C-alpha positions as a LaTeX table, in Angstrom:
\begin{tabular}{lrrr}
\hline
Residue & $x$ (\AA) & $y$ (\AA) & $z$ (\AA) \\
\hline
Met1 & 30.87 & 39.22 & 9.12 \\
Asp2 & 28.19 & 40.40 & 10.95 \\
Gln3 & 26.89 & 37.24 & 13.39 \\
Glu4 & 23.88 & 37.82 & 13.67 \\
Glu5 & 22.52 & 38.50 & 9.88 \\
Ile6 & 24.56 & 34.90 & 9.04 \\
Val7 & 22.31 & 33.34 & 11.73 \\
Glu8 & 19.23 & 35.02 & 9.99 \\
Asn9 & 20.24 & 34.34 & 6.73 \\
Gln10 & 21.29 & 30.80 & 7.61 \\
Lys11 & 17.56 & 30.27 & 9.10 \\
Asp12 & 16.02 & 28.40 & 6.44 \\
Ile13 & 18.30 & 25.91 & 6.00 \\
Lys14 & 18.49 & 24.98 & 9.19 \\
Ser15 & 14.83 & 24.48 & 10.24 \\
Asn16 & 15.03 & 22.08 & 7.60 \\
Ser17 & 18.20 & 20.97 & 9.26 \\
Phe18 & 19.85 & 17.95 & 7.08 \\
Ser19 & 23.06 & 18.40 & 8.47 \\
Thr20 & 21.38 & 18.44 & 12.38 \\
Val21 & 19.31 & 14.77 & 11.08 \\
Val22 & 22.09 & 13.74 & 9.76 \\
Lys23 & 24.55 & 14.77 & 12.65 \\
Ser24 & 21.76 & 13.12 & 14.78 \\
His25 & 21.51 & 9.25 & 12.84 \\
Tyr26 & 25.96 & 9.87 & 12.94 \\
Gln27 & 25.51 & 10.57 & 17.08 \\
Arg28 & 23.27 & 7.84 & 17.69 \\
Leu29 & 24.93 & 4.85 & 15.67 \\
Ile30 & 28.30 & 6.01 & 17.60 \\
Ala31 & 26.02 & 5.68 & 20.93 \\
Gln32 & 24.55 & 2.35 & 19.90 \\
Val33 & 27.86 & 1.07 & 19.25 \\
Val34 & 29.55 & 1.55 & 22.55 \\
Asp35 & 26.55 & 0.47 & 24.69 \\
Leu36 & 26.72 & $-3.14$ & 21.58 \\
Val37 & 30.71 & $-3.33$ & 23.07 \\
Ser38 & 29.13 & $-3.43$ & 26.79 \\
Val39 & 26.53 & $-5.58$ & 26.36 \\
Val40 & 29.45 & $-8.28$ & 24.63 \\
Asn41 & 30.75 & $-7.80$ & 27.98 \\
Ser42 & 30.37 & $-5.48$ & 31.26 \\
Asn43 & 33.53 & $-5.32$ & 32.00 \\
Tyr44 & 34.74 & $-3.20$ & 29.12 \\
Ala45 & 34.11 & 0.85 & 29.28 \\
Thr46 & 34.73 & 1.62 & 25.93 \\
Ala47 & 35.19 & 5.14 & 23.52 \\
Ile48 & 35.38 & 6.63 & 19.98 \\
Tyr49 & 37.82 & 8.32 & 19.04 \\
Met50 & 37.80 & 10.34 & 15.77 \\
Ile51 & 41.06 & 12.07 & 13.93 \\
Asp52 & 40.31 & 15.69 & 14.49 \\
Arg53 & 42.91 & 17.94 & 12.12 \\
Glu54 & 41.66 & 21.04 & 12.38 \\
Val55 & 43.19 & 20.82 & 15.76 \\
Asn56 & 45.65 & 17.91 & 15.72 \\
Gly57 & 44.27 & 15.45 & 17.79 \\
Phe58 & 41.78 & 12.69 & 18.55 \\
Thr59 & 38.35 & 13.85 & 19.35 \\
Lys60 & 35.77 & 11.95 & 21.68 \\
Gln61 & 32.26 & 11.23 & 19.78 \\
His62 & 31.26 & 9.00 & 22.72 \\
Ser63 & 32.05 & 6.72 & 25.92 \\
Ser64 & 30.74 & 4.35 & 28.76 \\
Asn65 & 33.07 & 5.91 & 31.19 \\
Ala66 & 33.54 & 9.61 & 32.34 \\
Asp67 & 36.79 & 8.67 & 32.73 \\
Phe68 & 38.39 & 9.19 & 28.97 \\
Ile69 & 39.18 & 12.34 & 28.18 \\
Glu70 & 37.51 & 14.37 & 25.91 \\
Phe71 & 40.05 & 15.33 & 23.96 \\
Val72 & 43.96 & 13.26 & 23.19 \\
Glu73 & 46.83 & 14.98 & 21.24 \\
Glu74 & 48.23 & 13.44 & 18.05 \\
Gly75 & 51.61 & 12.24 & 19.81 \\
Asn76 & 49.05 & 9.46 & 21.79 \\
Asn77 & 51.56 & 6.82 & 21.43 \\
Ile78 & 48.76 & 4.09 & 22.21 \\
Ile79 & 46.29 & 5.85 & 19.69 \\
Ser80 & 48.81 & 6.17 & 17.34 \\
Glu81 & 49.69 & 2.19 & 17.22 \\
Ile82 & 46.39 & 1.12 & 17.20 \\
Leu83 & 45.55 & 3.56 & 14.15 \\
Ser84 & 48.81 & 1.97 & 12.55 \\
His85 & 46.81 & $-1.65$ & 12.29 \\
Lys86 & 44.14 & $-2.49$ & 10.40 \\
Lys87 & 42.95 & $-5.04$ & 13.11 \\
Ser88 & 42.82 & $-4.90$ & 15.92 \\
Thr89 & 45.21 & $-4.38$ & 18.67 \\
Ile90 & 46.26 & $-5.27$ & 22.39 \\
Ile91 & 47.75 & $-2.98$ & 24.89 \\
Lys92 & 49.18 & $-4.32$ & 27.85 \\
Lys93 & 50.17 & $-1.46$ & 30.73 \\
Asn94 & 53.01 & $-3.83$ & 32.02 \\
Lys95 & 54.56 & $-3.25$ & 28.30 \\
Lys96 & 52.97 & 0.24 & 27.34 \\
Asn97 & 54.40 & 2.19 & 29.79 \\
Glu98 & 52.75 & 5.63 & 28.14 \\
Gly99 & 50.51 & 7.53 & 26.95 \\
Trp100 & 47.77 & 6.30 & 29.43 \\
Lys101 & 47.17 & 9.21 & 31.25 \\
Glu102 & 46.36 & 11.59 & 27.93 \\
Ile103 & 43.40 & 8.63 & 27.79 \\
Leu104 & 42.25 & 8.03 & 30.81 \\
Gly105 & 43.72 & 10.71 & 33.50 \\
Lys106 & 45.34 & 9.98 & 36.55 \\
Lys107 & 44.85 & 6.55 & 37.78 \\
Ile108 & 47.09 & 4.15 & 40.08 \\
Trp109 & 47.76 & 1.45 & 37.42 \\
Arg110 & 48.34 & $-2.33$ & 38.83 \\
Gly111 & 50.25 & $-3.36$ & 35.11 \\
Ser112 & 47.03 & $-5.76$ & 34.19 \\
Glu113 & 45.36 & $-2.57$ & 32.50 \\
Thr114 & 44.65 & $-3.69$ & 29.16 \\
Phe115 & 43.76 & $-1.59$ & 25.93 \\
Leu116 & 42.27 & $-3.14$ & 23.09 \\
Gly117 & 41.85 & $-1.31$ & 19.86 \\
Phe118 & 39.82 & $-1.64$ & 16.56 \\
Pro119 & 40.93 & 1.46 & 14.11 \\
Ile120 & 37.57 & 2.93 & 11.77 \\
Leu121 & 37.55 & 3.04 & 8.57 \\
Tyr122 & 36.07 & 5.34 & 5.77 \\
Ser123 & 36.75 & 5.32 & 2.40 \\
Glu124 & 39.00 & 2.92 & 2.65 \\
Lys125 & 41.57 & 5.82 & 4.98 \\
Ile126 & 41.67 & 4.92 & 8.55 \\
Val127 & 39.65 & 8.01 & 10.28 \\
Gly128 & 39.31 & 6.81 & 14.14 \\
Cys129 & 39.45 & 3.76 & 16.45 \\
Ile130 & 36.94 & 1.83 & 19.21 \\
Leu131 & 39.25 & 2.21 & 22.06 \\
Val132 & 38.11 & $-0.61$ & 24.61 \\
Tyr133 & 39.43 & $-0.50$ & 28.34 \\
Thr134 & 39.60 & $-3.16$ & 30.74 \\
Asp135 & 41.88 & $-3.56$ & 34.94 \\
His136 & 42.80 & $-7.05$ & 33.42 \\
Phe137 & 43.95 & $-8.25$ & 29.95 \\
Ser138 & 42.18 & $-11.91$ & 31.39 \\
Ser139 & 38.53 & $-10.45$ & 30.42 \\
Ile140 & 39.45 & $-10.06$ & 26.58 \\
Asn141 & 38.85 & $-13.23$ & 24.71 \\
Glu142 & 38.62 & $-13.54$ & 20.96 \\
Gln143 & 35.38 & $-13.79$ & 20.75 \\
Asp144 & 34.97 & $-10.67$ & 21.88 \\
Gln145 & 37.71 & $-9.28$ & 19.52 \\
His146 & 35.95 & $-10.15$ & 16.70 \\
Val147 & 32.41 & $-9.56$ & 17.64 \\
Ile148 & 33.85 & $-5.51$ & 18.21 \\
Glu149 & 35.27 & $-6.14$ & 14.69 \\
Lys150 & 32.09 & $-6.16$ & 13.56 \\
Leu151 & 31.14 & $-3.67$ & 15.35 \\
Gly152 & 33.47 & $-1.30$ & 13.76 \\
Glu153 & 32.77 & $-1.89$ & 10.50 \\
Ile154 & 28.76 & $-1.25$ & 10.97 \\
Ile155 & 30.46 & 2.48 & 12.08 \\
Thr156 & 32.10 & 2.35 & 8.77 \\
His157 & 29.14 & 1.14 & 6.80 \\
Gly158 & 26.81 & 3.50 & 8.03 \\
Met159 & 29.33 & 6.70 & 7.81 \\
Thr160 & 28.53 & 5.50 & 4.14 \\
Asp161 & 25.15 & 5.30 & 4.39 \\
Leu162 & 24.20 & 8.69 & 6.02 \\
Glu163 & 26.83 & 10.33 & 3.51 \\
Gln164 & 24.57 & 9.23 & 0.97 \\
Met165 & 21.47 & 10.16 & 2.99 \\
Glu166 & 23.37 & 14.17 & 3.17 \\
Ser167 & 24.50 & 13.98 & $-0.45$ \\
Ile168 & 20.51 & 13.25 & $-1.71$ \\
Met169 & 19.55 & 16.26 & 1.23 \\
Val170 & 21.68 & 18.16 & 0.29 \\
Asp171 & 21.42 & 17.90 & $-3.96$ \\
Asn172 & 17.32 & 18.44 & $-3.47$ \\
Tyr173 & 17.40 & 21.19 & $-1.27$ \\
Phe174 & 20.39 & 23.48 & $-3.04$ \\
Asn175 & 18.29 & 22.41 & $-6.72$ \\
Ser176 & 15.27 & 24.16 & $-4.65$ \\
Arg177 & 17.56 & 27.16 & $-3.98$ \\
Val178 & 18.79 & 27.22 & $-7.23$ \\
Thr179 & 15.96 & 27.10 & $-9.45$ \\
Asn180 & 13.88 & 29.73 & $-7.12$ \\
Leu181 & 16.28 & 32.54 & $-8.08$ \\
Phe182 & 15.02 & 31.79 & $-11.49$ \\
Glu183 & 11.76 & 32.63 & $-10.03$ \\
Gln184 & 12.82 & 35.81 & $-8.46$ \\
Leu185 & 14.12 & 36.77 & $-11.44$ \\
Glu186 & 11.03 & 36.61 & $-13.43$ \\
Val187 & 9.58 & 40.01 & $-11.37$ \\
Lys188 & 12.61 & 41.33 & $-9.97$ \\
Ser189 & 16.09 & 41.40 & $-12.71$ \\
Asp190 & 17.82 & 43.61 & $-10.73$ \\
Glu191 & 21.77 & 42.80 & $-10.09$ \\
Ala192 & 22.15 & 43.74 & $-7.01$ \\
Glu193 & 19.13 & 40.88 & $-6.18$ \\
Leu194 & 20.57 & 38.18 & $-7.78$ \\
Phe195 & 23.89 & 38.83 & $-5.93$ \\
Glu196 & 22.35 & 38.99 & $-2.44$ \\
Ser197 & 20.46 & 35.87 & $-3.39$ \\
Ile198 & 23.61 & 34.42 & $-4.47$ \\
Arg199 & 25.09 & 35.42 & $-0.88$ \\
Gly200 & 22.52 & 33.80 & 0.83 \\
Ile201 & 22.82 & 30.44 & $-0.75$ \\
Cys202 & 26.56 & 30.49 & 0.31 \\
Arg203 & 25.94 & 31.56 & 3.83 \\
Ala204 & 23.88 & 28.77 & 3.72 \\
Phe205 & 26.04 & 26.11 & 2.43 \\
Phe206 & 29.11 & 26.42 & 2.70 \\
Gln207 & 31.77 & 27.57 & 5.42 \\
Tyr208 & 33.98 & 30.60 & 4.37 \\
Asp209 & 35.53 & 33.56 & 5.78 \\
Lys210 & 35.97 & 35.26 & 2.85 \\
Leu211 & 33.01 & 35.02 & $-0.32$ \\
Thr212 & 34.29 & 36.65 & $-3.33$ \\
Ile213 & 32.46 & 37.26 & $-6.63$ \\
Ile214 & 34.84 & 39.01 & $-9.17$ \\
Leu215 & 33.54 & 39.32 & $-13.21$ \\
Ser216 & 36.35 & 40.27 & $-15.76$ \\
Asp217 & 36.86 & 43.03 & $-18.15$ \\
Ala218 & 36.79 & 42.11 & $-22.18$ \\
Asp219 & 40.21 & 41.72 & $-22.58$ \\
Lys220 & 40.42 & 39.57 & $-19.34$ \\
Lys221 & 43.43 & 41.75 & $-17.98$ \\
Asn222 & 41.42 & 42.98 & $-14.45$ \\
Gly223 & 38.44 & 42.06 & $-12.51$ \\
Asn224 & 35.95 & 44.05 & $-10.98$ \\
Ile225 & 34.64 & 42.85 & $-7.65$ \\
Lys226 & 30.60 & 42.42 & $-7.41$ \\
Leu227 & 30.18 & 40.78 & $-4.06$ \\
Val228 & 32.50 & 40.43 & $-0.87$ \\
Asp229 & 31.12 & 38.62 & 1.89 \\
Gly230 & 33.39 & 38.34 & 5.24 \\
Leu231 & 36.47 & 39.50 & 4.89 \\
His232 & 36.36 & 43.62 & 3.47 \\
Asp233 & 39.74 & 44.98 & 4.62 \\
Asp234 & 41.88 & 43.50 & 1.93 \\
Ala235 & 39.58 & 43.92 & $-0.81$ \\
Asp236 & 35.55 & 45.37 & $-1.36$ \\
Glu237 & 33.27 & 45.77 & $-3.85$ \\
Gly238 & 33.66 & 47.46 & $-6.89$ \\
Gln239 & 37.46 & 47.52 & $-6.73$ \\
Asp240 & 39.45 & 46.81 & $-9.54$ \\
Phe241 & 42.66 & 44.45 & $-9.84$ \\
Glu242 & 44.81 & 43.09 & $-12.14$ \\
Leu243 & 43.77 & 39.33 & $-12.83$ \\
Gln244 & 47.65 & 38.45 & $-13.90$ \\
Asn245 & 49.50 & 36.66 & $-10.71$ \\
Ser246 & 46.35 & 37.21 & $-8.78$ \\
Leu247 & 44.69 & 33.91 & $-7.01$ \\
His248 & 41.38 & 35.50 & $-7.53$ \\
Gly249 & 42.38 & 35.89 & $-11.06$ \\
Leu250 & 43.36 & 32.02 & $-11.48$ \\
Ala251 & 40.06 & 30.30 & $-12.29$ \\
Ile252 & 39.56 & 33.25 & $-15.17$ \\
Asn253 & 42.85 & 32.90 & $-16.90$ \\
Glu254 & 43.51 & 29.33 & $-16.61$ \\
Asn255 & 39.76 & 28.54 & $-17.21$ \\
Lys256 & 39.63 & 26.12 & $-14.53$ \\
Ile257 & 38.82 & 25.18 & $-11.14$ \\
Ile258 & 41.33 & 25.59 & $-8.45$ \\
His259 & 40.60 & 23.42 & $-5.33$ \\
Ser260 & 43.75 & 23.93 & $-2.52$ \\
Asn261 & 44.85 & 24.22 & 0.66 \\
Thr262 & 48.37 & 24.81 & 0.23 \\
Trp263 & 48.05 & 27.59 & $-2.44$ \\
Phe264 & 50.15 & 29.09 & $-0.08$ \\
Asp265 & 53.06 & 26.75 & $-0.73$ \\
Glu266 & 52.39 & 25.63 & $-4.60$ \\
Leu267 & 51.91 & 29.52 & $-6.50$ \\
Pro268 & 54.99 & 31.40 & $-4.25$ \\
Glu269 & 54.15 & 33.70 & $-6.98$ \\
Ile270 & 50.82 & 34.31 & $-6.69$ \\
Asn271 & 49.06 & 37.22 & $-4.86$ \\
Arg272 & 46.16 & 37.01 & $-4.06$ \\
Phe273 & 44.58 & 40.56 & $-5.28$ \\
Tyr274 & 47.52 & 42.91 & $-4.98$ \\
Pro275 & 50.78 & 43.08 & $-5.37$ \\
Asn276 & 52.27 & 42.11 & $-1.52$ \\
Asp277 & 49.45 & 40.77 & $-0.25$ \\
Arg278 & 49.62 & 37.42 & 0.38 \\
Asp279 & 51.09 & 38.37 & 3.39 \\
Thr280 & 48.79 & 40.35 & 5.31 \\
Phe281 & 45.74 & 37.86 & 5.03 \\
Asn282 & 46.50 & 34.75 & 5.66 \\
Phe283 & 43.81 & 32.69 & 3.76 \\
Met284 & 45.01 & 28.91 & 3.79 \\
Ser285 & 41.95 & 27.26 & 1.83 \\
Val286 & 40.58 & 28.21 & $-1.11$ \\
Leu287 & 37.71 & 27.05 & $-4.11$ \\
Ser288 & 37.42 & 29.40 & $-6.67$ \\
Ile289 & 35.20 & 28.38 & $-9.44$ \\
Pro290 & 35.46 & 30.12 & $-12.99$ \\
Leu291 & 31.35 & 31.24 & $-14.26$ \\
Gln292 & 31.84 & 30.68 & $-17.71$ \\
Val293 & 30.28 & 31.35 & $-21.11$ \\
Asn294 & 30.43 & 28.96 & $-24.25$ \\
Asn295 & 33.05 & 27.43 & $-22.08$ \\
Asp296 & 35.15 & 30.53 & $-21.98$ \\
Ser297 & 36.38 & 32.48 & $-18.11$ \\
Ile298 & 34.39 & 35.66 & $-17.49$ \\
Gly299 & 34.99 & 35.58 & $-14.02$ \\
Ala300 & 34.48 & 33.68 & $-10.91$ \\
Val301 & 32.81 & 32.91 & $-7.39$ \\
Thr302 & 35.99 & 32.16 & $-5.24$ \\
Leu303 & 35.33 & 30.96 & $-1.35$ \\
Glu304 & 38.61 & 30.98 & 1.50 \\
Arg305 & 38.69 & 30.36 & 4.36 \\
Leu306 & 42.15 & 31.29 & 7.36 \\
Lys307 & 42.07 & 27.39 & 8.04 \\
Ser308 & 43.86 & 24.96 & 6.04 \\
Lys309 & 40.81 & 22.68 & 6.03 \\
Lys310 & 40.11 & 21.67 & 2.63 \\
Tyr311 & 36.98 & 22.34 & 0.70 \\
Ser312 & 35.12 & 18.30 & 0.34 \\
Asp313 & 34.55 & 17.49 & $-2.97$ \\
Thr314 & 30.18 & 17.97 & $-2.12$ \\
Asp315 & 30.87 & 21.62 & $-1.70$ \\
Ser316 & 33.28 & 22.03 & $-5.15$ \\
Arg317 & 30.60 & 20.23 & $-7.13$ \\
Leu318 & 27.04 & 22.22 & $-5.57$ \\
Leu319 & 29.54 & 25.51 & $-5.63$ \\
Glu320 & 30.25 & 24.79 & $-9.81$ \\
Leu321 & 26.58 & 23.79 & $-10.19$ \\
Leu322 & 25.61 & 27.43 & $-9.18$ \\
Cys323 & 28.43 & 29.40 & $-10.83$ \\
Gly324 & 26.21 & 27.24 & $-14.15$ \\
Thr325 & 23.72 & 29.73 & $-13.07$ \\
Val326 & 25.12 & 32.89 & $-12.15$ \\
Arg327 & 26.30 & 33.95 & $-15.63$ \\
Pro328 & 22.88 & 33.09 & $-17.02$ \\
Leu329 & 21.10 & 35.01 & $-14.46$ \\
Glu330 & 23.48 & 38.02 & $-14.83$ \\
Ser331 & 23.13 & 38.46 & $-18.12$ \\
His332 & 19.68 & 38.19 & $-17.51$ \\
Cys333 & 19.42 & 40.93 & $-15.04$ \\
Thr334 & 21.27 & 43.00 & $-17.41$ \\
Gln335 & 19.32 & 43.00 & $-20.81$ \\
Ala336 & 16.55 & 43.62 & $-18.35$ \\
Arg337 & 17.98 & 46.42 & $-16.78$ \\
Gln338 & 19.23 & 48.07 & $-20.63$ \\
Ser339 & 14.92 & 46.98 & $-21.76$ \\
Arg340 & 14.41 & 49.39 & $-19.20$ \\
Leu341 & 16.52 & 52.56 & $-20.40$ \\
\hline
\end{tabular}
């Protein structure tokens, strides 16, 4: 995929940038919590780390002290212990001699250093922690722990509010883009331009390494690839393939959404398009939505990632909405084209 083309197609979404707005609110929320911990006790140095499954570790979001390392590997026993509890945890240097350097770098330790850790919950799952450091355990008191626990709850509530705000903003903008498809087709009525418009919407709203739109033949034995965005080497526009035992035919044959980042293990007999191609291009995550007419599948829109990061429920909901629009529009284009013949 041409990077310049991607940037150009995403200009409109970034100029309205609800994603940037939400990220800015999130960063401000995290920074305010870190600052408030310092107000609670000026002897504290604070960092907030979030679980980062893509790189198998914990990524720093913000800190009051530059000594905190930007990324801590997954096996760090200090953060792991903090995340194993739903309440605050006190870890003293004289009891825990491993994992400190990975968080604070090389220091001359006196043995009195102490971490006060608070797990951060989101959707009832632990997603990160507030990590408070002090040179001496005597600086910590019970009232401080209670206050910082409340600050952790503020992060939880704040992230929930931000998710709801983003969902509303995304839905509104997405709906306006889909509505615009109808307005364009009233004038153009061109299938190729319809698929180009869909490509633009997908580039703006989804992250993928390959986007594929296929339509099946009448007896659902073969599929024809109508559009490809991303990797073209495995299968390209205009090519046909057998739907049976193919990942891209699965949503059509089973008439249901395929949403997985472990399909490679779950479906060992399934290829992506052609026999023995599953090992050639190692796509890990897939979101495939059937195109339906009268509840019968006649095609599919499929997003794939090389990384194992699973597509979100929001991705699935928005792509399903788009697919509910594509088939009626495609039929409209076909009818308009036939009327001109």
